[in-house]
Structures are given as structure tokens and as C-alpha cells.
VOLO-704778 format. One line per field, with one value per residue: chain; x, y, z of N, C-alpha, C in turn. Coordinates in steps of 0.001 Angstrom, whole numbers. Atoms other than C-alpha are relative to their C-alpha. Layout:
<recs>
chain c(A, ...)
nX c(X, ...)
nY c(Y, ...)
nZ c(Z, ...)
caX c(X, ...)
caY c(Y, ...)
caZ c(Z, ...)
cX c(X, ...)
cY c(Y, ...)
cZ c(Z, ...)
</recs>
This chain:
<recs>
chain c(A, A, A, A, A, A, A, A, A, A, A, A, A, A, A, A, A, A, A, A, A, A, A, A, A, A, A, A, A, A, A, A, A, A, A, A, A, A, A, A, A, A, A, A, A, A, A, A, A, A, A, A, A, A, A, A, A, A, A, A, A, A, A, A, A, A, A, A, A, A, A, A, A, A, A, A, A, A, A, A, A, A, A, A, A, A, A, A, A, A, A, A, A, A, A, A, A, A, A, A, A, A, A, A, A, A, A, A, A, A, A, A, A, A, A, A, A, A, A, A, A, A, A, A, A, A, A, A, A, A, A, A, A, A, A, A, A, A, A, A, A, A, A, A, A, A, A, A, A, A, A, A, A, A, A, A, A, A, A, A, A, A, A, A, A, A, A, A, A, A, A, A, A, A, A, A, A, A, A, A, A, A, A, A, A, A, A, A, A, A, A, A, A, A, A, A, A, A, A, A, A, A, A, A, A, A, A, A, A, A, A)
nX c(-754, 379, -1028, -593, -202, -1257, 165, -1118, 446, -932, 291, -1257, 21, -242, 1088, 1138, -334, 30, 1389, 716, -551, 464, 1426, 209, -701, 849, 948, -672, -34, -721, -1420, -710, -1311, -996, 400, -1100, 210, 374, -999, -206, 1309, 189, -937, 496, 1221, -429, -676, 926, 1193, 1135, 1359, 574, -907, 576, -983, 198, 102, -830, -1286, -868, -1048, 575, 1445, 705, 591, -1052, -174, 1183, -132, -1033, 480, 968, -728, -403, 761, 1129, -27, 831, 1106, -624, 836, -768, 188, -57, 444, 1067, 1155, 278, -1278, 145, -546, 889, 399, -1158, -422, 956, -168, -1264, 133, 174, 1260, 595, -567, 215, -559, -983, 650, 1038, 342, -827, 810, 417, -1159, -262, 1029, -310, -1078, 584, 772, -979, -595, 1006, 233, 1022, -349, 249, -12, 286, 948, -642, -675, 873, 233, 234, -1267, -418, 68, 359, 1415, 934, 566, 1404, 936, -486, 479, -305, 1049, 971, -368, 912, -493, -1094, -1163, -572, -677, -1206, -931, -588, -896, -1175, -809, -566, -1033, 508, -100, 1310, 614, 393, 1195, 1110, 371, 627, 1281, 837, 139, -1126, -1166, 262, 881, -820, -856, 820, 294, -1213, -222, 968, -375, -1162, 490, 855, -838, -987, -1358, -470, -451, 812, -434, 570, 1437, 226, -283, 1119, 1140, -254, 142, 1429, 660, 784, -516, 253, 1123)
nY c(1228, 1124, 394, 1312, 851, 748, 1366, 944, 1396, 854, 1430, 717, 580, -1014, 4, -707, -1422, -499, -21, -1093, -1257, -168, -336, -1312, -999, -410, -1015, -1310, -664, 858, 100, 996, -625, 1024, 1356, 557, 1254, -96, -526, -1434, -644, -1179, -1035, -557, -770, -1224, -858, -532, -558, 87, -118, 1343, 1148, 1332, 752, 1445, 393, 1188, -79, 1002, -507, -985, 143, -1207, -633, -773, -1210, -813, -549, -1030, -1144, -753, -898, -1185, -1205, -79, 1296, 117, 959, 1279, 1154, 1229, 873, 1419, 961, 823, -798, 272, -180, -106, -1259, -1109, -709, -628, -1152, -1078, -527, -735, -1256, 120, -574, 836, 1299, 292, 1243, -278, 135, -1029, -440, -1162, -1190, -535, -288, -1439, -621, 362, -891, -1331, 34, -3, -1340, -912, 350, 1030, 1385, 873, 1442, 586, 1112, 1287, -12, 517, -1072, 544, -16, -1359, -255, 1143, 337, -778, 654, 363, -1108, -1214, -183, -1351, -970, -349, -1312, -707, -60, -966, 563, 1021, -716, -584, 1102, 423, -1050, 52, 1133, -371, -1006, -1355, -877, -455, -945, 711, 784, -935, -492, 1082, 380, -1175, -376, -810, 709, 264, 1173, 1170, 250, 644, 1350, 809, 207, 1000, 1297, 487, 479, 1175, 1150, 176, -131, -1377, -651, 196, 1231, 1124, -46, 604, 1425, 621, 3, 1034, 1296, 220, 92, -1202, -722, 805, -403)
nZ c(223, -835, -968, 281, -1166, 83, -512, -85, -1, -732, 175, 223, 1343, 1023, 980, -602, -13, 1374, 472, -645, 505, 1375, -30, -605, 802, 1116, -474, 78, -1301, -948, 310, -799, -183, -307, -359, -781, -701, -1399, -928, 202, 91, -850, 454, 1264, -270, -680, 976, 1008, -661, 927, -527, -149, 84, 168, -772, -92, -1403, -233, 685, -639, -896, -911, -82, 406, -1164, -669, 807, -275, -1354, 6, 781, -796, -901, 732, -344, 931, 679, 1204, -29, 311, 290, 8, 1158, -340, 1018, -568, -407, -1411, -679, -1456, -485, 334, -1209, -630, 798, -181, -1348, -28, 718, 1447, 467, 1017, 330, 1421, 530, 1051, 1309, 89, 1348, 374, 226, -1296, -841, -91, -836, -1386, -439, -195, -1249, -1085, -77, -571, -1401, -84, -290, 1138, -232, 1305, -11, -276, -1296, -1048, -964, -1341, -727, -301, -1425, -825, 160, -810, -1160, 210, -132, 636, 1371, 480, -350, 1028, 516, 882, 1378, 84, -689, 892, 1080, -585, -253, 1268, 477, -871, 461, 1298, -235, 171, -1167, -476, 942, 1223, -317, -126, 1328, 771, -598, -151, -1408, -450, -523, -1412, -81, 316, -1161, -1014, 475, -133, -1432, -430, 567, -755, -1287, 205, 338, -1055, 542, -140, 1229, 1200, 659, -725, 264, 1316, -93, -703, 911, 996, -665, -203, 1294, 239, 1168, 1193, 865)
caX c(154999, 154142, 156000, 158368, 158347, 161779, 162087, 164752, 164268, 165875, 165973, 168688, 167606, 169017, 166191, 163544, 165324, 165690, 162053, 160671, 163028, 161997, 158280, 158474, 160940, 158262, 156134, 156921, 156305, 158455, 162252, 164017, 167100, 168796, 168448, 170463, 170899, 170532, 173807, 174064, 170352, 170372, 173452, 171972, 168637, 170326, 172341, 169398, 166620, 163844, 160130, 159338, 161245, 160204, 161904, 162216, 161087, 163174, 166851, 169686, 172214, 170092, 166525, 164151, 162481, 165800, 166274, 162716, 163358, 166537, 164879, 162189, 164899, 165623, 164540, 162278, 161755, 160433, 157157, 158059, 156240, 157505, 157964, 157256, 156734, 154196, 150651, 150572, 153976, 154341, 156114, 153147, 151917, 155390, 156252, 153059, 153573, 157121, 155843, 155563, 152838, 152140, 152794, 153232, 153700, 156655, 154292, 152130, 150337, 152790, 149953, 149115, 152663, 153133, 149824, 150784, 153950, 151933, 149600, 152582, 154100, 150832, 150930, 148459, 148499, 148825, 147956, 148220, 145382, 146241, 148065, 146588, 145051, 144259, 147950, 148019, 147103, 146609, 143298, 140308, 139001, 135618, 132858, 135100, 133539, 134374, 132557, 129406, 130181, 128049, 128332, 130504, 132769, 133215, 134102, 136578, 138141, 138678, 140246, 142541, 143736, 144383, 146697, 144414, 144968, 142148, 141644, 141583, 139026, 136877, 136955, 136033, 133203, 131936, 132504, 134833, 138358, 137270, 134509, 137006, 139347, 136523, 135605, 139211, 139546, 136385, 137596, 140942, 139080, 136582, 139333, 141592, 144667, 146897, 147834, 146201, 148325, 147237, 143659, 143884, 145407, 142654, 140070, 141726, 141843, 138123, 137379, 136064, 138192, 137042, 134801)
caY c(161305, 157848, 156928, 154000, 151180, 149718, 145994, 143573, 139848, 137372, 133689, 131057, 129838, 131874, 130837, 132114, 135432, 135827, 134955, 137401, 140132, 139585, 139733, 142780, 144568, 144716, 147009, 150702, 151657, 148920, 148848, 145698, 147338, 144099, 140339, 138282, 134942, 134241, 135158, 138655, 139471, 141879, 143750, 144181, 145381, 147848, 149193, 149680, 150546, 149233, 149835, 146121, 142889, 139493, 137048, 133276, 131717, 128538, 129015, 126548, 128816, 131555, 131071, 133528, 134160, 135294, 137722, 138981, 139467, 141455, 143635, 144624, 146313, 148836, 152422, 152264, 148601, 147702, 145928, 142240, 139367, 135843, 133473, 129773, 126729, 125165, 126469, 124937, 126205, 125802, 129158, 131243, 132117, 132802, 135125, 137134, 137474, 138724, 141496, 140076, 141779, 138905, 135410, 134554, 131232, 131025, 130011, 133118, 134209, 136552, 138917, 139339, 139713, 143414, 144328, 142405, 144501, 147712, 146702, 145970, 149356, 151073, 149380, 146630, 142884, 140241, 136567, 134729, 132342, 128907, 130045, 128228, 131042, 128700, 128906, 132667, 132606, 130223, 128329, 130274, 129492, 127729, 130227, 132807, 134166, 137131, 140304, 141232, 144204, 146831, 147279, 150364, 148652, 145774, 148222, 150025, 146709, 145710, 149076, 148900, 145502, 147071, 149640, 152662, 155619, 157065, 160070, 157732, 155495, 158478, 159783, 156406, 155821, 159399, 159916, 162139, 161147, 161439, 158909, 156517, 156937, 156009, 153002, 151786, 152298, 150278, 147507, 147264, 146899, 144391, 142156, 142684, 143767, 146874, 147539, 147851, 145014, 142653, 143806, 142867, 139515, 138721, 139684, 137423, 134562, 135017, 134992, 138567, 139700, 136996, 137652)
caZ c(83220, 84558, 87745, 87293, 89839, 90533, 91214, 92434, 91777, 94180, 93201, 93185, 89729, 86851, 84530, 86944, 87363, 83616, 82941, 85482, 84302, 80693, 81518, 83772, 81506, 78829, 81008, 80391, 84032, 85638, 85804, 87005, 88487, 89577, 89804, 92238, 93928, 97602, 99332, 97838, 98195, 101131, 99879, 96399, 97769, 100131, 97197, 94823, 97343, 95047, 95482, 95190, 95827, 94504, 96873, 96584, 99852, 99417, 98557, 99267, 100979, 102548, 103754, 102104, 105456, 106908, 104023, 104577, 108294, 107622, 104982, 107491, 109588, 106820, 107433, 104367, 103483, 100033, 99417, 99326, 97652, 98229, 95291, 95580, 93401, 95742, 96185, 99684, 100807, 104564, 104799, 103609, 107095, 108491, 105629, 106032, 109779, 109094, 106856, 103342, 101313, 98991, 97748, 94062, 92339, 89982, 87188, 87710, 84537, 82749, 81854, 85549, 86872, 86067, 87681, 90818, 91010, 90602, 93431, 95674, 94854, 95839, 99232, 98400, 98960, 96247, 96552, 93269, 92409, 93742, 96887, 99882, 101924, 104810, 105728, 106116, 109783, 112655, 112490, 113745, 117191, 117368, 116786, 115106, 111934, 109687, 110693, 108826, 106594, 104957, 101202, 101703, 104232, 101805, 99028, 101303, 102261, 98639, 97801, 100839, 99605, 96206, 97813, 97410, 99757, 101871, 99534, 96503, 98207, 99106, 95548, 94074, 96526, 96639, 100360, 102381, 103386, 107016, 106430, 104851, 107833, 110180, 108030, 107962, 111710, 112241, 109939, 111753, 115039, 113645, 112280, 115293, 113327, 113575, 109932, 106525, 105109, 107855, 107315, 103652, 104528, 107023, 104428, 101865, 104348, 104966, 101231, 101310, 98369, 95986, 93045)
cX c(-459, 1145, 480, 233, 1271, -135, 1348, -582, 1070, -438, 1304, 68, 116, -1163, -1224, 252, -125, -1442, -793, 496, -507, -1464, -212, 658, -805, -1013, 693, 156, 707, 1446, 637, 1440, 1091, -680, 1194, -374, -210, 1008, 124, -1280, -96, 902, -506, -1226, 334, 584, -989, -1252, -1232, -1333, -567, 1107, -837, 1041, -368, -17, 904, 1271, 1012, 978, -504, -1519, -677, -640, 1021, 287, -1152, 123, 1026, -455, -983, 676, 468, -877, -1239, -47, -888, -1218, 550, -1070, 894, -358, 114, -486, -1251, -1168, -393, 1268, -203, 463, -921, -334, 1149, 415, -940, 142, 1285, -45, -83, -1378, -630, 734, -357, 604, 944, -580, -1193, -207, 829, -796, -418, 1179, 249, -1026, 201, 1081, -541, -801, 935, 590, -964, -255, -1065, 570, -317, 120, -412, -1024, 748, 733, -1003, -183, -241, 1264, 443, 57, -289, -1492, -889, -472, -1445, -913, 467, -506, 401, -1112, -946, 248, -1136, 594, 1189, 1257, 682, 766, 1299, 1051, 693, 984, 1254, 936, 674, 1049, -463, 142, -1402, -637, -465, -1278, -1216, -496, -746, -1368, -935, -271, 1238, 1154, -193, -884, 785, 889, -774, -330, 1213, 285, -953, 334, 1194, -443, -806, 809, 1109, 1432, 431, 318, -913, 389, -592, -1515, -322, 234, -1120, -1219, 167, -215, -1477, -781, -786, 495, -233, -1147, 88)
cY c(-1082, -365, -1405, -734, -809, -1331, -706, -1405, -851, -1456, -714, -613, 1103, 107, 734, 1496, 590, 120, 1148, 1352, 295, 444, 1415, 1112, 494, 1063, 1357, 689, -826, -148, -1020, 480, -1003, -1343, -632, -1350, 245, 720, 1514, 813, 1292, 1147, 680, 883, 1299, 1002, 682, 636, -42, 231, -1367, -1042, -1262, -976, -1470, -412, -1184, 102, -854, 546, 1009, -160, 1314, 733, 831, 1296, 960, 692, 1143, 1240, 850, 949, 1268, 1186, 139, -1295, -16, -868, -1329, -1056, -1230, -827, -1449, -838, -728, 854, -245, 171, 257, 1340, 1196, 822, 728, 1258, 1177, 625, 823, 1281, -92, 535, -842, -1314, -299, -1344, 331, -188, 943, 418, 1241, 1271, 658, 519, 1500, 696, -354, 933, 1404, 68, 36, 1395, 1020, -267, -1051, -1376, -847, -1469, -654, -1115, -1313, -36, -385, 1047, -513, 12, 1399, 277, -1292, -302, 850, -828, -371, 1199, 1280, 64, 1395, 954, 230, 1444, 611, 10, 965, -535, -1060, 663, 628, -1073, -440, 1037, 101, -1112, 290, 1099, 1428, 795, 419, 1035, -668, -790, 912, 496, -1068, -372, 1187, 381, 795, -876, -340, -1214, -1277, -352, -724, -1439, -914, -291, -1071, -1393, -596, -573, -1287, -1252, -231, 53, 1466, 729, -325, -1280, -1213, -52, -674, -1497, -744, -88, -1076, -1380, -355, -101, 1234, 820, -752, 588, 1410)
cZ c(973, 932, -321, 1311, -184, 740, 66, 111, 663, -144, -296, -1391, -1050, -975, 531, -1, -1394, -499, 589, -506, -1408, -28, 522, -810, -1177, 397, 52, 1349, 1076, -462, 945, 130, 339, 181, 700, 588, 1476, 893, -88, 138, 801, -459, -1266, 245, 728, -997, -937, 593, -915, 708, 370, -97, -178, 522, 110, 1471, 333, -837, 763, 1024, 1017, -31, -368, 1161, 764, -757, 262, 1354, 27, -764, 796, 985, -713, 377, -874, -804, -1238, 271, -503, -243, -82, -1236, 445, -1168, 456, 463, 1446, 829, 1496, 551, -239, 1241, 662, -750, 196, 1383, 114, -841, -1508, -390, -1103, -184, -1445, -355, -1149, -1399, -126, -1456, -353, -193, 1311, 812, 171, 887, 1470, 552, 244, 1302, 1202, 199, 599, 1479, 181, 273, -1224, 425, -1305, 129, 203, 1314, 1076, 1098, 1405, 837, 409, 1498, 734, -175, 923, 1198, -291, 222, -647, -1435, -449, 397, -1168, -433, -807, -1403, -104, 683, -861, -1139, 497, 197, -1278, -525, 867, -463, -1329, 133, -163, 1301, 437, -932, -1293, 223, 85, -1345, -788, 547, 217, 1444, 406, 488, 1468, 198, -272, 1194, 1096, -387, 185, 1471, 540, -499, 736, 1339, -160, -288, 1033, -473, 52, -1303, -1179, -732, 690, -168, -1321, 24, 712, -908, -1071, 590, 178, -1309, -370, -1189, -1293, -809, -501)
</recs>
């Protein structure tokens, strides 16, 4: 049987919640277990313990960043992608630093939305086309450039961003899990980040996941 990914949608606009629920509800492996506005968001998410949360970053009564911050204190926090109307939203960088695993525009292509949710559920990172990646992190210092990667390291990096586990990466690339672990460890050091999510974000910021 195919595993079902559970989702909670948080947005202050009823029409947005309904639209996302309708689109995702058509996927056989995704179950939208709840939709909610801003004030009740944390309570609803605690109650349903979903795999993925799609969270509006700008809400009138409760700031989406505050909801994100509180969700990160849960024993097993869900994968969270922020929703925004603006492709240059000033909160992109803050949300990523607080633990968000993605940023989606509210007019995201409906055909792509379900796959974005699947990537999030696998532990990957999603950045919808159009999101301003230059806001993900502080500007680079003069002379800072992305590390030069081998073909295999580049392939590992792309699969990490897609949420693949080390054994899955090894199987797809025809190398041992131990080799993948060493590659990932080297990539974390090269990019100067402690986690796989931050690694994927740095790679996206550097344009290494394009194409």
C-alpha cells in the first residue's frame, strides 16, 4: 500500500484554504486532515500531528513566523513550507533560518503542488519557481563562492535536496551507503552548514539545483 502523507493548511483566506485542499485532495497519497485560520493554527496542528504543514507567512492576527517558531518546539515537528503571494517576500530568509523547509507561492502550478508536498514529506526542500533565492541567506562576503563539486557530489546534493535517504542515494548512484555518508559529510563541511535542509538551501541559493 502507498503511504499517505497528511497535511494541514494554514491561511487566513478561506478561498486559499479551499483551493489548496481541493487540489491536494485529488492526490490518492495525500490527505488534507485539516485547514485552519491563524489563531487556531498551533492547536489544530498539535491535534492532528500532520506530516506536512503549508503555512501562510503573512496573517493579520498571528504572524506566520511566530507559528513556525512555536511548531519547531514540538517533539516531532512537521515539515513546513511557507505560503506567500510575493516572490520577493522579505520573510523568506527568516523563515528558512527558523526551520522552514520550503517557500511556495499561492499561485503555484496545481500540477506541481502535490509533488512539492511529497518532497517535503521525504525530508526535502521545495522552492517554487519565482521565489527570490537571494533572500534565503545574508549576502555572501567578498570572495565567497560555491565550492567546486565533482559530478557525484553534485548528484548527491540534488538527491539530498529531493529528500532521498543515504541508502536511496547509494542505490540510485551505484555506490555504498558509507560512501554517500562521507560525501554528505564533506558537503556539509564545504558549505559550512550543520543539517541536510540547510545544505539544500545553500545549494539552491548558489543555483546548484537548477536545470
